C-alpha positions in Angstrom: 11.4 -6.2 -8.5 9.6 -3.0 -7.6 9.4 -2.5 -3.8 7.8 -0.1 -1.4 6.8 0.3 2.2 3.1 0.6 2.7 0.3 0.7 5.3 -2.7 -1.5 4.7 -6.1 0.1 5.1 -8.9 -0.9 7.5 -11.8 -2.7 5.8 -14.2 0.2 6.2 -11.8 2.5 4.4 -11.4 -0.1 1.6 -15.1 -0.4 1.3 -15.5 3.4 0.9 -12.7 3.4 -1.7 -14.3 0.6 -3.7 -17.6 2.5 -3.7 -15.8 5.7 -4.9 -14.1 3.7 -7.7 -17.5 2.5 -8.8 -18.7 6.1 -9.2 -15.6 7.1 -11.3 -15.3 3.9 -13.3 -16.9 5.5 -16.4 -14.1 8.1 -16.7 -11.7 7.5 -19.5 -8.3 6.2 -18.3 -9.6 5.1 -14.9 -8.0 1.9 -13.8 -9.8 0.1 -11.0 -7.7 -1.3 -8.1 -8.7 -4.6 -6.5 -9.6 -4.1 -2.8 -6.8 -6.4 -1.7 -4.3 -4.1 -3.4 -5.5 -0.9 -1.8 -2.9 0.7 0.5 -1.0 3.9 1.3 2.5 3.9 0.0 4.9 5.4 2.6 8.1 5.0 0.6 8.7 3.8 -2.9 12.0 2.0 -3.1 12.0 1.4 -6.9 13.6 -1.6 -8.6 15.6 -3.7 -6.2 17.3 -7.1 -6.5 15.9 -10.1 -4.6 19.1 -10.1 -2.6 18.0 -6.7 -1.0 14.6 -8.1 0.1 15.7 -9.7 3.4 17.6 -6.6 4.6 14.7 -4.3 3.5 12.2 -6.5 5.3 14.3 -6.4 8.5 14.6 -2.6 8.2 10.9 -2.2 7.7 10.2 -4.2 10.9 12.7 -2.2 12.9 11.3 1.1 11.7 7.7 -0.1 12.4 8.5 -0.8 16.0 9.8 2.8 16.5 6.3 4.3 15.7 3.0 3.8 17.4 0.3 2.1 15.3 -2.0 4.2 13.2 -5.6 4.5 14.4 -8.7 5.3 12.4 
């Protein structure tokens, strides 16, 4: 499975991105992203086995506690 660490976006940011997508939807090759899939990828981990998932989740939680929350 393809895994990554990401930050979810505040609702007002998602709304703005959805509006922006609507404006560029007519361009060839544009692929719309559903609002619930919008995020900022911090680190792409690539293909990983399911056995790696538990350790990677634990690592992500530990790293997340080391940094203050993002604010808008």
